[in-house]
C-alpha positions in Angstrom: -3.1 -160.2 197.9 -2.0 -159.2 194.5 -2.7 -161.2 191.3 -1.3 -160.4 188.0 -1.8 -162.3 184.7 -0.1 -161.5 181.5 -0.4 -163.1 178.1 1.7 -161.9 175.1 2.6 -163.2 171.7 5.9 -162.3 170.2 6.0 -160.4 167.0 8.0 -163.0 165.2 6.1 -165.8 163.5 6.1 -169.1 165.4 6.9 -167.5 168.8 5.3 -169.1 171.9 2.4 -167.6 173.7 3.7 -167.0 177.3 1.7 -167.5 180.5 2.9 -166.0 183.8 1.2 -165.7 187.1 2.3 -164.8 190.6 0.1 -165.3 193.6 0.2 -166.7 197.1 -0.3 -170.4 197.6 -4.0 -171.0 197.9 -5.8 -173.4 200.2 -9.6 -173.9 200.3 -10.0 -171.8 203.5 -8.3 -168.9 201.9 -10.3 -169.2 198.7 -13.5 -169.2 200.6 -12.7 -166.3 202.7 -10.9 -164.1 200.2 -11.0 -165.2 196.5 -14.5 -166.5 195.9 -17.8 -165.5 197.1 -21.0 -167.4 196.3 -23.8 -165.7 194.5 -27.0 -165.3 196.4 -29.3 -167.7 194.4 -31.6 -168.5 197.2 -35.1 -168.9 195.9 -38.1 -170.6 197.4 -39.8 -173.6 195.8 -42.8 -171.5 195.0 -40.7 -169.0 193.1 -39.0 -171.8 191.1 -42.3 -173.3 190.2 -43.7 -170.0 189.3 -40.8 -169.3 187.0 -41.0 -172.7 185.4 -44.7 -172.5 184.7 -44.8 -168.8 183.9 -46.6 -168.4 180.5 -45.8 -165.7 178.0 -46.4 -165.3 174.3 -42.8 -166.0 173.6 -42.7 -169.2 175.6 -46.0 -170.4 174.1 -44.6 -169.8 170.6 -41.4 -171.7 171.4 -43.5 -174.6 172.8 -45.6 -174.8 169.7 -42.5 -174.7 167.4 -40.8 -177.3 169.6 -43.8 -179.6 169.4 -44.4 -179.1 165.7 -40.9 -178.6 164.1 -42.5 -178.4 160.7 -43.5 -174.8 161.5 -39.9 -173.8 161.8 -39.0 -174.6 158.2 -42.2 -175.0 156.1 -43.1 -171.3 156.0 -39.7 -170.5 154.6 -39.4 -173.5 152.4 -37.4 -172.6 149.2 -39.6 -174.1 146.6 -37.3 -173.4 143.6 -34.3 -174.8 145.3 -35.6 -177.8 147.2 -38.9 -179.0 145.6 -37.5 -180.9 142.6 -34.8 -182.6 144.8 -37.5 -183.6 147.4 -39.8 -184.9 144.7 -37.1 -187.1 143.2 -36.0 -188.3 146.6 -39.6 -189.0 147.7 -40.4 -191.1 144.7 -37.2 -193.0 145.0 -37.7 -193.7 148.7 -41.4 -194.6 148.1 -40.3 -197.2 145.5 -38.0 -198.8 148.1 -40.6 -198.4 150.9 -43.2 -200.4 149.1 -41.4 -203.8 148.8 -39.8 -203.4 152.2 -43.2 -202.8 153.8 -44.5 -206.0 152.3 -41.3 -207.9 153.3 -40.9 -206.7 156.9 -44.6 -207.6 157.6 -43.5 -211.2 157.2 -40.9 -210.6 159.9 -43.6 -209.2 162.2 -45.7 -212.3 161.6 -48.7 -210.3 160.2 -50.2 -210.3 156.7 -48.2 -208.1 154.2 -50.8 -205.4 153.8 -50.2 -204.3 157.4 -46.6 -203.6 156.4 -48.0 -201.1 153.8 -50.2 -199.5 156.5 -47.1 -199.1 158.6 -45.3 -197.5 155.7 -47.9 -194.8 155.3 -49.4 -193.5 158.6 -46.1 -193.1 160.6 -44.2 -191.6 157.7 -47.0 -189.0 157.2 -47.0 -188.1 160.9 -43.3 -187.9 161.3 -43.3 -185.1 158.7 -45.0 -182.9 161.2 -43.4 -183.9 164.5 -39.8 -185.0 163.6 -36.7 -182.9 163.8 -34.5 -184.8 161.3 -34.7 -183.7 157.7 -33.3 -186.9 156.1 -34.2 -190.1 158.0 -36.9 -192.3 156.5 -39.1 -193.8 159.2 -41.2 -196.9 158.6 -40.8 -200.6 158.8 -37.3 -201.9 159.9 -36.0 -205.4 160.0 -34.8 -205.5 163.6 -38.0 -203.9 165.1 -40.2 -206.1 162.9 -38.4 -209.2 164.1 -38.7 -208.2 167.7 -42.4 -207.7 167.2 -42.7 -211.0 165.4 -41.1 -212.8 168.3 -43.7 -211.3 170.7 -46.6 -212.0 168.3 -45.6 -215.7 167.8 -45.2 -216.1 171.6 -48.6 -214.7 172.3 -50.4 -216.3 169.4 -48.7 -219.5 168.4 -50.0 -221.8 165.7 -50.9 -224.4 168.3 -53.7 -222.1 169.6 -55.5 -222.2 166.2 -55.6 -225.9 165.2 -59.1 -227.3 165.1 -60.2 -230.9 164.6 -61.4 -232.1 161.2 -65.2 -232.2 160.6 -67.2 -235.4 160.8 -64.6 -237.0 163.1 -62.4 -238.2 160.1 -58.8 -239.4 160.6 -57.4 -236.3 158.9 -54.9 -234.2 160.9 -56.0 -231.0 162.6 -56.4 -228.0 160.4 -54.8 -224.6 161.1 -57.2 -221.7 161.1 -55.0 -219.1 159.4 -57.5 -216.3 159.4 -58.1 -216.5 163.1 -54.4 -216.8 163.8 -53.6 -213.8 161.7 -56.3 -211.7 163.2 -55.1 -212.5 166.7 -51.5 -211.7 165.7 -52.5 -208.4 164.3 -54.2 -207.6 167.6 -51.1 -208.4 169.6 -48.9 -206.3 167.2 -51.3 -203.4 167.4 -51.5 -203.4 171.2 -47.7 -203.7 171.5 -47.3 -200.7 169.1 -49.8 -198.7 171.2 -47.8 -199.4 174.3 -44.5 -198.6 172.6 -45.9 -195.2 171.5 -47.1 -194.4 175.0 -43.7 -195.2 176.5 -41.8 -193.2 173.9 -44.2 -190.2 174.2 -44.0 -190.2 178.0 -40.2 -190.5 177.9 -40.1 -187.5 175.6 -42.3 -185.4 177.9 -40.1 -186.4 180.8 -37.0 -185.4 178.9 -35.6 -188.9 178.9 -33.9 -188.6 175.5 -30.6 -189.4 177.3 -31.6 -193.1 177.7 -30.1 -193.8 174.3 -26.6 -193.2 175.7 -26.9 -196.5 177.5 -27.1 -198.3 174.2 -23.5 -197.7 173.3 -22.3 -198.1 169.7 -20.6 -201.5 170.2 -23.7 -202.8 171.9 -26.0 -201.6 169.2 -23.8 -202.9 166.4 -23.4 -206.3 168.1 -27.1 -206.4 168.8 -28.1 -205.5 165.2 -25.7 -208.1 163.8 -27.3 -210.7 166.0 -30.7 -209.5 164.8 -29.5 -210.0 161.2 -28.7 -213.6 162.0 -32.2 -214.1 163.4 -33.7 -212.5 160.3 -31.8 -214.7 157.9 -32.7 -217.8 159.9 -36.4 -216.8 159.9 -36.4 -216.3 156.2 -34.8 -219.7 155.3 -38.1 -221.5 155.2 -39.5 -218.9 152.7 -36.4 -219.2 150.6 -36.6 -223.0 150.5 -40.4 -223.2 150.4 -40.6 -225.6 153.4 -43.3 -225.6 156.1 -41.9 -225.2 159.6 -43.3 -223.5 162.7 -41.9 -220.2 163.9 -40.2 -220.3 167.2 -39.7 -217.5 169.8 -37.8 -217.2 173.1 -34.3 -218.4 174.0 -32.5 -220.6 171.5 -35.2 -219.9 168.9 -32.6 -219.5 166.2 -31.2 -222.9 166.9 -34.6 -224.5 166.9 -35.5 -222.8 163.6 -32.3 -224.0 161.9 -32.9 -227.5 163.2 -36.5 -227.5 161.9 -35.5 -226.2 158.5 -32.7 -228.7 158.0 -34.8 -231.6 159.3 -37.4 -230.8 156.6 -34.9 -229.8 153.9 -35.8 -232.8 151.7 -39.2 -231.2 151.0 -37.6 -228.1 149.5 -39.6 -226.6 146.7 -37.1 -226.3 143.9 -39.0 -223.7 142.0 -39.2 -221.5 145.1 -35.5 -221.9 145.7 -34.5 -221.1 142.2 -36.6 -218.0 142.0 -35.3 -216.8 145.4 -31.7 -217.3 144.5 -32.2 -215.5 141.2 -33.7 -212.5 143.1 -30.9 -212.5 145.5 -28.2 -212.5 142.8 -30.0 -209.7 141.0 -30.4 -207.6 144.1 -26.8 -208.1 145.1 -25.5 -207.0 141.6 -27.8 -204.0 141.7 -26.6 -202.9 145.2 -23.0 -203.4 144.1 -23.6 -201.2 141.0 -25.3 -198.6 143.1 -22.4 -198.5 145.5 -19.7 -198.4 142.8 -21.4 -195.7 140.6 -23.3 -193.7 143.2 -21.5 -190.5 142.1 -22.5 -191.1 138.4 -26.0 -192.3 138.9 -28.6 -189.6 139.3 -30.7 -191.9 141.5 -30.0 -195.5 142.7 -31.3 -198.3 140.6 -34.5 -199.4 142.4 -33.6 -203.1 142.5 -36.3 -204.0 145.1 -39.2 -202.7 143.1 -37.8 -204.3 139.9 -37.7 -207.7 141.7 -41.3 -207.2 143.0 -42.7 -206.2 139.6 -40.8 -208.9 137.6 -41.4 -211.7 140.1 -45.1 -210.8 140.4 -45.4 -210.9 136.6 -43.6 -214.2 136.3 -45.7 -215.7 139.1 -49.0 -214.5 137.5 -48.0 -215.6 134.0 -46.7 -219.0 135.0 -49.3 -219.7 137.7 -46.5 -220.5 140.2 -48.9 -220.7 143.1 -51.2 -223.4 141.5 -48.8 -225.2 139.2 -45.6 -225.2 141.3 -46.9 -224.8 144.8 -44.9 -221.5 145.3 -46.2 -219.6 148.3 -47.4 -216.1 147.4 -48.5 -213.0 149.3 -52.2 -213.7 148.8 -55.1 -211.4 149.3 -54.3 -207.7 149.7 -57.5 -205.7 150.5 -57.8 -202.4 148.8 -58.4 -199.2 150.7 -57.6 -198.1 154.3 -59.1 -199.6 157.4 -61.3 -197.6 159.7 -59.7 -196.7 163.0 -60.4 -199.1 165.9 -59.4 -199.2 169.5 -56.7 -201.8 170.4 -57.6 -204.8 172.6 -56.0 -203.5 175.9 -56.7 -206.8 177.7 -53.4 -208.0 176.1 -51.3 -205.2 177.8 -50.1 -207.1 180.9 -48.1 -209.6 178.9 -46.5 -207.0 176.7 -45.0 -204.4 179.1 -41.5 -205.7 179.2 -41.3 -206.3 175.4 -42.7 -202.8 174.7 -39.9 -201.2 176.7 -37.3 -203.1 174.7 -38.9 -202.2 171.4 -39.3 -198.5 172.4 -35.7 -198.1 173.5 -34.2 -200.0 170.6 -36.4 -198.1 168.1 -35.5 -194.7 169.5 -31.8 -195.6 169.7 -31.5 -196.6 166.1 -33.5 -193.7 164.8 -31.6 -191.2 166.9 -28.2 -192.6 165.9 -29.0 -192.1 162.2 -30.6 -188.7 162.8 -27.4 -187.5 164.5 -25.2 -188.8 161.6 -27.2 -186.9 159.0 -27.6 -183.8 161.2 -23.8 -183.6 161.7 -23.2 -184.1 158.0 -25.6 -181.4 156.9 -25.1 -178.9 159.7 -28.3 -178.8 161.8 -29.4 -180.2 165.2 -31.8 -182.8 166.2 -33.7 -182.8 169.5 -33.6 -186.2 171.2 -36.6 -185.5 173.4 -38.7 -184.3 170.4 -37.6 -187.4 168.5 -39.0 -189.5 171.3 -42.3 -187.5 171.2 -42.4 -187.8 167.4 -41.8 -191.6 167.3 -44.3 -192.0 170.2 -47.0 -190.1 168.4 -46.3 -192.0 165.1 -46.6 -195.4 166.9 -49.5 -194.4 169.1 -51.8 -192.7 166.6 -51.0 -195.1 163.8 -51.8 -198.2 166.0 -55.4 -197.2 165.8 -55.2 -197.8 162.1 -53.7 -201.3 162.5 -50.0 -200.7 162.1 -47.0 -202.2 163.9 -44.1 -200.4 165.5 -41.7 -198.4 163.3 -38.4 -196.7 163.5 -35.8 -195.3 161.1 -34.5 -197.5 158.3 -30.9 -197.3 157.4 -31.2 -198.3 153.8 -34.2 -196.1 153.0 -32.6 -193.1 154.8 -29.5 -193.5 152.7 -31.6 -193.5 149.6 -33.6 -190.5 150.7 -30.4 -188.5 151.5 -28.3 -189.7 148.5 -31.0 -188.8 146.0 -31.0 -185.2 147.1 -33.7 -185.1 149.8 -33.6 -181.8 151.6 -36.6 -182.0 154.0 -39.3 -184.3 155.2 -41.3 -183.3 152.1 -39.5 -186.3 150.6 -40.8 -188.5 153.3 -44.3 -187.2 152.8 -44.2 -188.0 149.1 -42.9 -191.5 149.8 -45.9 -192.1 152.0 -48.2 -191.0 149.2 -46.6 -193.5 146.9 -47.5 -196.3 149.4 -51.0 -194.8 149.8 -51.5 -195.0 146.0 -50.6 -198.7 146.0 -52.9 -199.4 149.1 -55.9 -197.6 147.7 -55.7 -198.3 144.0 -53.4 -201.1 142.9 -52.7 -203.3 145.9 -54.4 -206.3 144.3 -51.7 -206.3 141.6 -49.2 -207.7 144.1 -51.3 -210.7 145.3 -49.3 -213.2 143.1 -46.0 -211.9 144.5 -43.9 -214.9 145.7 -42.9 -214.9 149.3 -39.4 -216.1 148.3 -38.9 -212.8 146.5 -39.7 -210.9 149.7 -37.3 -213.2 151.6 -34.6 -212.4 149.0 -35.2 -208.6 149.5 -34.9 -209.0 153.3 -31.7 -211.0 153.2 -29.8 -208.8 150.7 -30.8 -205.7 152.7 -29.0 -207.2 155.7 -25.6 -207.3 154.0 -24.7 -204.0 155.7 -25.4 -205.4 159.1 -23.3 -208.4 158.5 -20.4 -206.2 157.5 -20.4 -205.0 161.1 -18.4 -208.2 161.9 -15.4 -206.2 160.7 -15.7 -204.3 164.0 -14.1 -207.2 165.8 -10.5 -206.8 164.7 -10.7 -203.0 165.0 -12.0 -203.2 168.5 -9.4 -205.7 169.4 -6.8 -203.2 168.5 -8.5 -200.2 170.2 -10.6 -201.2 173.1 -10.9 -204.8 174.5 -13.7 -203.8 176.8 -15.8 -202.5 173.9 -15.0 -205.6 172.1 -16.4 -207.6 175.0 -19.6 -205.6 174.9 -19.9 -206.2 171.2 -19.4 -210.0 171.6 -21.7 -210.3 174.6 -24.5 -208.4 172.8 -24.1 -210.6 169.7 -23.8 -214.0 171.4 -26.5 -213.2 174.0 -28.9 -211.9 171.4 -28.3 -214.9 169.1 -28.8 -217.5 171.8 -31.3 -215.9 174.1 -33.4 -213.9 171.7 -33.4 -210.2 171.0 -35.4 -209.3 174.2 -33.3 -211.2 176.7 -30.2 -210.6 174.7 -30.7 -206.8 174.9 -31.2 -207.0 178.7 -28.0 -209.1 179.1 -26.0 -206.7 176.9 -27.2 -203.7 178.8 -26.4 -205.3 182.2 -22.9 -206.2 180.9 -22.3 -202.7 179.6 -23.2 -201.2 183.0 -20.9 -203.8 184.7 -18.0 -202.6 182.5 -18.6 -199.1 183.8 -18.4 -200.4 187.4 -15.4 -202.4 186.5 -13.6 -199.4 185.1 -14.4 -197.3 188.2 -13.4 -200.2 190.5 -10.1 -200.8 188.6 -8.9 -197.3 187.8 -5.4 -196.6 186.8 -3.4 -195.1 189.7 0.1 -193.6 189.7 2.6 -191.6 191.7 3.2 -188.2 190.0 6.4 -186.2 189.7 7.0 -182.7 188.5 8.5 -182.0 185.1 11.2 -179.4 185.5 10.5 -176.0 184.0 6.8 -176.8 183.1 4.7 -177.0 186.3 3.3 -180.2 184.9 2.9 -183.4 187.0 3.1 -186.8 185.3 3.5 -190.5 186.1 7.0 -191.1 187.2 6.9 -194.7 185.9 5.9 -193.6 182.4 7.9 -190.4 181.8 11.6 -190.1 182.4 11.4 -186.3 183.0 9.0 -186.6 185.9 10.8 -186.4 189.2 9.4 -186.7 192.7 9.8 -184.1 195.4 11.9 -185.4 198.3 9.6 -186.5 201.2 6.4 -186.0 199.1 4.2 -188.5 197.4 1.6 -187.3 194.9 -1.0 -190.0 194.4 -3.3 -189.9 191.3 -6.2 -192.1 190.5 -8.4 -191.5 187.5 -11.7 -192.2 189.2 -14.2 -190.8 191.6 -14.4 -192.3 195.1 -17.6 -194.1 196.1 -18.8 -197.2 197.9 -17.7 -199.6 195.1 -14.1 -198.6 195.0 -13.2 -196.8 198.2 -11.4 -199.8 199.7 -9.5 -200.3 196.4 -8.6 -196.7 196.4 -7.1 -196.8 199.9 -5.2 -200.1 199.1 -3.8 -198.6 195.9 -2.7 -195.5 197.8 -0.8 -197.5 200.4 0.7 -199.7 197.7 1.8 -197.0 195.3 3.2 -194.6 197.9 4.9 -197.4 199.8 3.8 -195.9 203.1 1.6 -198.3 205.1 0.5 -196.6 208.4 -0.4 -200.0 210.0 3.1 -201.3 209.3 4.7 -198.1 210.6 2.6 -198.3 213.7 3.6 -201.9 214.3 7.3 -201.0 213.8 7.1 -198.1 216.2 5.4 -200.2 218.8 8.2 -202.8 218.5 10.8 -200.1 218.9 9.0 -198.6 221.9 8.8 -202.0 223.6 12.4 -202.7 222.9 13.4 -199.3 224.4 11.3 -199.8 227.4 12.8 -203.2 227.9 16.3 -201.7 227.7 15.4 -199.0 230.3 13.6 -201.5 232.5 10.5 -199.3 232.5 7.7 -201.6 231.5 4.8 -200.0 233.4 5.3 -196.3 232.7 3.8 -194.6 229.7 6.1 -192.7 227.5 5.6 -189.1 226.8 8.2 -187.5 224.8 8.9 -184.2 223.0 11.6 -183.9 220.5 12.4 -180.6 218.8 14.1 -181.1 215.5 15.9 -177.8 215.2 16.9 -178.4 211.6 13.3 -179.1 210.4 11.5 -176.9 212.9 8.8 -179.6 213.6 7.7 -180.7 217.1 6.7 -184.3 217.5 4.6 -185.4 220.5 4.2 -189.2 220.8 1.2 -189.9 223.0 0.2 -193.6 223.4 0.5 -194.8 219.9 -2.4 -197.3 220.3 -4.9 -194.6 219.4 -5.1 -191.2 217.7 -5.8 -188.2 219.9 -8.9 -186.2 219.1 -6.7 -183.1 219.2 -4.7 -184.2 216.1 -4.6 -181.8 213.2 -3.9 -183.1 209.7 -0.4 -184.6 209.9 0.4 -182.8 213.2 0.0 -184.1 216.7 -1.3 -181.8 219.5 1.3 -180.1 221.6 1.8 -181.5 225.2 4.2 -181.1 228.0 7.7 -181.6 226.9 10.5 -183.3 228.7 14.2 -183.1 227.8 15.4 -186.4 226.4 18.8 -187.8 225.7 20.1 -188.1 222.2 19.4 -191.8 222.4 15.7 -191.2 223.1 15.6 -188.6 220.3 17.0 -191.2 217.9 14.3 -193.6 219.0 11.6 -191.1 217.9 13.2 -190.6 214.5 10.5 -190.9 211.7 10.3 -194.4 210.4 9.4 -193.2 206.9 11.2 -190.7 204.6 7.8 -189.5 203.4 6.4 -186.6 205.4 3.5 -185.6 203.1 1.0 -187.3 200.7 -0.9 -185.3 198.2 -4.1 -186.9 196.9 -4.7 -185.6 193.3 -8.5 -185.5 192.9 -8.5 -183.7 189.6 -10.3 -186.6 187.7 -12.9 -186.9 190.5 -16.5 -185.8 189.8 -18.3 -187.0 192.9 -17.8 -188.7 196.3 -20.4 -190.5 198.5 -20.5 -190.9 202.3 -18.7 -194.3 202.2 -15.8 -192.7 200.2 -15.6 -189.7 202.5 -15.4 -191.9 205.6 -12.7 -194.0 204.0 -10.6 -190.8 203.2 -11.2 -189.5 206.7 -10.0 -192.8 208.2 -6.9 -193.0 206.0 -6.0 -189.4 206.8 -6.2 -190.1 210.6 -4.1 -193.3 210.1 -1.3 -191.4 208.4 -1.5 -188.6 210.9 -0.8 -191.1 213.7 2.6 -191.8 212.0 3.4 -188.2 211.4 2.5 -188.2 207.7 0.3 -185.3 206.6 -2.3 -185.9 203.9 -3.6 -183.1 201.8 -6.0 -183.0 198.8 -5.5 -181.2 195.6 -7.5 -180.5 192.4 -11.0 -180.6 193.8 -13.7 -179.3 191.5 -16.3 -176.9 193.1 -19.0 -179.6 192.7 -16.8 -182.1 194.5 -16.2 -179.6 197.3 -20.0 -179.1 197.5 -20.3 -182.9 198.0 -17.8 -182.8 200.7 -19.6 -179.9 202.5 -22.9 -181.8 202.2 -21.3 -184.9 203.7 -19.9 -182.7 206.5 -16.4 -183.8 205.6 -14.8 -180.6 207.1 -15.5 -181.3 210.7 -13.2 -182.0 213.6 -9.6 -182.4 212.5 -10.6 -182.1 208.8 -10.4 -178.5 207.7 -10.5 -176.6 204.4 -6.8 -175.7 205.0 -5.9 -179.3 203.9 -7.5 -178.8 200.4 -5.6 -177.0 197.6 -6.8 -175.9 194.2 -3.9 -177.4 192.3 -1.2 -180.0 192.9 1.5 -177.3 192.7 -0.2 -175.3 195.5 -0.2 -178.5 197.6 3.4 -179.3 196.8 4.7 -175.9 197.7 2.7 -175.9 201.0 4.2 -179.3 201.9 7.7 -178.0 201.1 7.2 -174.9 203.3 6.0 -177.1 206.2 9.1 -179.3 205.9 11.9 -177.0 204.6 14.6 -179.6 205.1 13.0 -181.6 202.3 12.7 -178.8 199.8 14.3 -179.6 196.4 17.7 -178.2 195.7 18.1 -179.4 192.1 16.1 -178.3 189.0 13.6 -175.5 189.8 10.0 -175.7 188.8 7.7 -172.8 188.1 6.9 -171.5 191.6 3.8 -169.8 192.9 5.7 -167.3 195.1 4.6 -167.4 198.7 4.1 -163.9 200.2 
């Protein structure tokens, strides 16, 4: 066997690179015996384990650098080039981090100071363990809202009403301190469990789990979360007293409660909240329009916090106008305490949801910035980093965190180069917690509600995805809509599960309903394309090339076989029935009803011998598309005509180029259909198998009995030439295609 391959480019500009090859037609048996030989990679389990756990100084150093990414860049940190940019970025991000920490604590249903704790400890830890240089971790609206739903479910207001003293007729009184303390315990335990899950997933190299949260799912889910957030903040914006709901239809119940009590709206609260919203919207619009001219974004949130706090203090809004304010903010940090692990059993499911959503959002933003600035992020290390941030910080009374889109954009756009910026932003929060936290006690809650609502504008703009997805992918549009509707109606936890299940179902649907086609060759190219789609594609006479863009497994094997019969127009059952009818008719004409027919007909023109042996079953001696030879008897021309093939198709080629795997059910289905076609003298061969797919076939013992490697070809062209050689009377006589010359 000789093989020669030449590639040459002409000297003239624009000349085509030519590709020529001449070799025998290959089948799998020839490839295994002559062309390819497997490497001897046989190793024992003990050897593999020894290699995996072998320790060396190089591996130890790599492990340390992988676990502490800060060691890879801090020793070579260019102080003169990066420090000033990181300082400016850190201060700008810290100024945004402060009001968002206070605001998102309201979403998590815990006192505002715990939002400041959550804006300090995790940010500090991520500097050491994170691989992204630009994301800003900390409190985030979606995660805070998910935590708030769990907290309100486990510690509702109804648990903390106590009867009035002295048996008076007054209504029951809500013990706010006891309620808040219990809710903090729930949030802390949930955060601990989230951290453990993320850390374990990172150690097990489960960073790939984020791929199941596709972009349409995440965008639909976060848009629904934005709806929940706005609904939850309406009562703070209007100054009405309504309970907080959780679970399915909580958004509808909250809207109903707010509008049923809308007559008690606090006008002062509403006016102040609307003024803050208008100001923040104008500032964000200016920052967007003039982002190239402004050295740093205008810190609208901190301006609102400072001004509204000053107005509230100066005008005594809390006492004189009954405007709800933040209230007591204790100075200093809390001593570490162990979470109340007795609450764990009720929080397992919720913790998985929070862990996966938090990691998915952080990883998606990290990839965006890494691609923009030319570095890589490690998904498994990000899981470990977020897990450690949540787990360690939970002992200091924090709630679960992830990456914030708005703060990350501030950190990156203000020139942040490394996580030194994140470290400085956490120090800004620390300064407020330790020294001047009491200053923000008069801060109106309506101002924080305004900050939250305006920061959600970016999420609501994701509704623009709907027309774009309608034009590009209806299935992805369905995922977006299901994620949105389910999350709005059922809540974020159940909505996420429904969206995930639906996304997986779409994958099953795509594999169960693949696009199938009959291929034809394009003259002069060696390409094979859909004959219904391309005018140039022409079928070989007597050969059908069936293509399906899916693997074959239990969920679609029957559909694959049905599509094969429909597309090729060759139904072996129908041909069997027609042949039986002809045979009975012939026997009736000859008056020979009791004798079995055994016939041999030699087709001199095609050089093929047909033996018809009791068509009610398939002989075990059949080869692929060929019946075993038996004793021949000389027949009349009339009998020979009776045995004339009922179909013009003598060969079917299964193009398995798109296939990546096959299971036992799929293999059995293919075996059965090959035998069915063999019974009506139609040979079936397979083309385009990958080596992995062939390994699956070997493992499934596909090549046994009449199934041999000779029926598998590396390319469709190999298979087509082999089928032509087996049936020379059907060889094409028109336009020639590039031939692999048969020696």
